[in-house]
N, C-alpha and C positions, 0 to 999 in steps of 0.2 A: 121200585120198578121190578116187575117179574122178569125172569129170563126170556119168556116168550115175547114180551113187549120190547125188550132190549134188542133181541134179534130182528124183530120186525123194523125197528127204527134204523138199524145199520143197513138193512136191505134197501131202505129208501134213501139214506144219506150217501152211500157209496156211489150209486149210478149218477146222482146229481153232481157230486164232486168230480167224477170222471168227465162228465159232459162240460163242466165249467172250466176245467184245467186248460184245454187247448185255446179257449177264448182268451183266458188271462195271459197265456204265453204269447199269443198272437198280438195282443194289445201291447205287451212289453216290447216285442220286436218292432212293431210299427212305430211306437213312440220313441225309438232310439234316434238320436241325432247323428249326423255324420261324424262329429267329434267322438261320440261314444263308440262308434264302430272302429275308428282309427286307433283309439286307445287300446283296443284288444290286441293289435299287432299280430294278427293271424288271418288265414284265409276265411273269407266270408261267403256264404251261399247266397246268390242273388235271388230275387223273386222267381216264382215258378215260370212266369211268362218269358223272362230272359233266359232261363235255363232251357226251356223248350226250343227257343229260337236259335240258341247257340249250338245245342246238341242235335239239331234236326239232321237226319241222315242225307245230307246233300251229296255225299260221296257216292250214293247209289244212283245218282243221275247219270245217264248215258248220253254222250255227245257223238253222233255219227259223223265224224269229220275226217278221220284217218282211214281213207279207203285204200284198198289194195290196188295194184296197177291194173288188174283186170276188172275192177269195180264189182267184184262178187262178194267181198268181205269187208268188214270194218274192224279196226283195231281199237280196243278200249282197255285202259288200265283201271283195275279195281282198287279202290281205296278202302280204308278201315276207320275213317273218322279223324278227328283232330290228333295232332302229335301228342304223345304222352310226355309227362314231365321228365321221365328217365332219359328219353332221347333228346329232348330239348335242352337239358342241362349238361350235355356232354361238353368237355372242355374243347376250346378251339383257339386258333391264333387269329388275331385281328391286325391286318397289315394294310393300312391305307385304304380302307373300304373293301378289302378282300378278306373274306372270312373262310378259314381253312380248317377242316377236320384233320389235324395233323396225324392222328392215329391211323386213319384210313386213306390218306393221300388223296383227298377229294374236297371240293368246295362244300361248305357247310349246308347250303340249300339242298344238295343231293342227300344229305343225311336226315334232314328234318322234313323234306318234301318229297316223299317217295310213296310207293303203293305196295299192296300186298299181293297182287295177282294181275294176270293179263288174260283177257277173254277176246275171242274172235266171234263176231256177229255176222250172220248170213244176211246179205242184202235182199235176198228173195223171200225167205221165210221168217227171218228174225231169230232163228235158233242161235244159241250161244254155245261156244266150245272153249273150255278153260285150258290154258297152257300149263303143263305140269312143271312145278317148281320144287326145289328142295324145301324142307320144313323150315319155317321161320325166315324165309328169304324176303328181301325187299327189292323192288325193281323200279326202273324208270327208263326214260328215253327209248321206248320201244318204237322200232321202225320196220318197214317192209323191205325185203330184199328186192332187187330190180325185177326178178321174174315173178314175184308175188307168192312163191312157194314156201318162204321161210320168214321168220320174224326174229330180228336181232334186238338185244336190249342189254342194259346194265343190270347186273345183279350185285347188290351192295351187302357186304358182310360187315362184321364188327371192325375189322382191321384192313379190309381191302375191297376193291371194286374190280369185277371182271366182266368181260363181254360173253354173253351166252346167245345161243341161237336155237330156235324151235321150229319143228316141222309143222306146217299148217294142217296137213292131212291127218297126222297121228297125234299131234299135241305134245310129242316128246321133245325135251330140250336137253342141251348139252353145253358144256363149257368150251369156249374157243381159245381164250387167252390163258397162258400159263403164268406170265409175268403180270402183276397187277397194273391196272390202268392208272395213269396220273391225270386225274380230273380236277385240277386246281384252276388253271387259266382256261383251258378248253375242255368242255364237258360234253363232247359229242364225238361221233366217228362217221366214216364215210365208206360207202360201197363202191367197188368198180362196176362198170356197166354190166359185165357178165355175172356179177354176184359171187365171184370166186375168191375175192380178196377184200379185206377191210383195212382201211388206213386209220390208225389211232396213235395216241401218244402214251407211251408206257414209262414205267419207272426205270431209269437207267440202271444197267448192270453195274456200272462203276460208281454208283452213288455212294458218297461218304455218309457218315453219321450226321444227324441233325445238329446244327450249331447250338451250343449252350450259351445262355446269357452269362456274361462275365460278372464276377462278384463285385468288382469295382469298375467304375467308368474308365475306359482306356485313354480318355483325354477330354478336353473341354468341348462343349457343344458349340460349334461354329456354324453360322448361317450367313450366306452371302446374299445381300439385297442389291438389286440392280437399280440404276437411276430411273428406269421406266416403271418400277414397282412402288412408287411413292404413294402413301396413303391408301393402301389396298388392304381390305379387311377379309380375312379368311373365315369362312363359316362352315367348313366341312366337319362333320361329326367324327370322322376317323382319318387320321393322318399318321404317317410314320415320323419318328422323331429321333432315332438312334442308329448308329452304324450296325448294331446287332440286328435290328429289324431289317436292314438292307440285306445282310447276309442270309437271314431267314427267308426273305422273299425270294431271293435268287435260288436258294436251295429248294423251296417248295415248287417253284414254277419251271425249273429246268427238267425237261423230259426228252425221251427218245422217240422220234417219229419212226413208225414201223408199218410194214405191209404184212398182214396176217393172212395165211391161207385158211379159208373157212373149213375145208374138208380135212386137212391134215393138222392144222394148228401150228405149222412152221412159221417162223418170224424172219422177215428180211428187214434189217435195220437200215434206215435211210438217213445218211448224214450223221453229224455229231449231235449230241444233246444240246438243246437250245431252249430258250424261254418262248415257247410256241403259244401264240394266242388263238390261231385259227388255221385250218387247212381246207383246201379245195382240190380234191383229187380229180385228175383227168379221167374221162370214161375208160380209156385203155389201161390206166394205172401206170403209165410210163412217166408221167409228170405230175407235179403237185405244186399248188400255189400255197406258200407258207407265209404267215404273218408272225413276225418275231417281235417281242418286246426288247428294247435296247436300253442301255444306260445312257445318261445318268438318271438315277432315281431322284425323287424330290420329297422334301418335307412340307411343301406348301400346297400340293395338289394330290388327289387320290391316285391309286394305281391305274384307274381307267384313263387318266390323262397322261400317262407316261408315254414316251416316244416309242414308235414301232416302225418296222420296215417290212415291205412285202417283196418276196422273191419267188422266182420260179425254179424249182429243183427238178432234176431228173431222178430216176428210181435208185440212183447210187448216191444221192445227196449233194451232187454238184450244182452250185448256183449258176444258172444260165442267164439270168438277168433280173433286174429289179423293176417293179411296177408300183408306183411311178419311179423314175430314176432317182429323184430326191426323196430321202426318207422323211416321214412325218415326225417333226421334233416334239419335244415335250410341250404340251399345251398348258398355258397359264390358266388360273382358276377363272378369270373373267377378263374381258377386254375392256379397257378404259374407253368407252364410247365417247365420253365427253372430250377426252384429249384427241381422239381420232377425228371428231367432227368440228373441233374448235378452230376458228380461223387463226391464221398465223399472228395477226395483230393482237389477238386476245391472249396469246400464250406468254406475252411479256409479263414481267413481274409487276404486280400492282394493278393490272388491268382487270376490270370487273368482268366476271364470267358467269354463265348460267349452267346449272347442272342439267345434263341431257340424259334421258333414259336410253338403255341399249337399243330400243326399237324406234327411237325418235330421229334417227339419222336419215330417214327416208323423206324425200321432198313431197310436200302435200300435192295431191293431184286434183285439178279442177274438173268437176264432172261436166259432161256435155248434155245440154238439154235435148229432149227427144225431138222437138221440132227442128232444131239446128242440125241434129244428127241425121234426120231424114233428108234435109236439104243438101247437106254436104256429103252424104254417103258415109261409109265406114271410115272413121278417122280416129287415130290414136289420141288419147287425152293429152293435153298440153300441161306439163308440170308448171306449177306456179312457183315463182321465185320466192324463196324463203325470206321471211321478214328479218330485218336487222334489229337486234336488241340494242337499245340506247338507254342511258341513264342520265337524268338531269338533276342538277343540284340547285336547290332553292336557297336564295340568300335570306338571312334573317330580316324581319321587318324593322324599320327604323321608327323608334318611339318619338313622334313629333306631334305637337298639338295643332300645327298648321295643316291645311289641306295639301296633299301631295300634288306637285305639278305634273305635267305630262312626262317630263324627264324622269322624275323620281318614281312615277307609276310604272314606267316601262322597265326600270331596273329592279323593281320589287316583285316582278312576276306578273303584274296586271297589264292588260293591253293598253297602248298609248291612246290618248284622246285624239279624235279626228278633227274637232273644232278648236276654236280659240279658247285658251285657258281663261277662266273667270278670275277676276281680281276681287 
């Protein structure tokens, strides 16, 4: 074969091979079974249709819901897409359903669910104005001031969260808090009516170092079961189980309530540090309604079910009263509705009972026919008396070649004969 023919042959073979190669690779990927994919033990790229659906820029959608007090502007937080793996894989503490970014003293959702910017949209023309932020800042919880001239928000750093405020007219923003915010149990703040002060929970000045897990258990694991907790199954995915976790929870959630001057940045501490769940500031800033989490903690229910108490404090931290007077105790995981609705005679040992669902303790209501309702006028439906559950025991049949008489028929479960028995 001459060199000229050889070169011509390669010119024909190479394009054909390049065209066939993607088809062969696609056939191999399509022909793989789920077991083949799992055996690779690595990240897999889904089909293009799924990739486009997941990575669609939904974060660019604008929802005009957060209007200013004068209804002239809308507040919108600008996102940048799904959270990256570097942020999602940050270590955190899991304490009875409460996930805490312990490095930044905030709840984990504030770390993985935040935004990259804030914009103000005009209600009249639709023009947008961006709030100026530091480079690489992450923001959340943006709210209007009462006069609508400023916007306050959380600015999240790698190791702390602070409250910032921005001027609507210029877009300039500045930091308000000098002490980091404690955003573990309570992840919001509140303005006074005049907009001159902000109530928030800060990291206490007298805070000790974070408790460290002991090398060896301090003692045996003891659990106390009450008589009313028989045969109760816990299905919560996250529960506390050690005294160390109790210490860690108290350390993470104990914060200092403070009134912060928006213009000067001065802080007035209100009361002593406590495990504050929520606050409701009075319009004049002289009183605040505080919801505190109280002990004892539990290993059977998550943190959301722990007991709490609501109090009214003055601006010096003095408790003026409780609302309600009786505190809310620790709530059990579920109420045994069957025991609550079971009649007293059926609670005795050995009595047959029926399992009742938590929503089946309502009495069935008999509907009123339209004709009867028109004749009688407006009338409340009459509750029907619930049926009584009974259980009958059938006696075993008697093996006898003779025809059973009326007496034997009645005792065997068959109805007695009304006529004369045949002989």
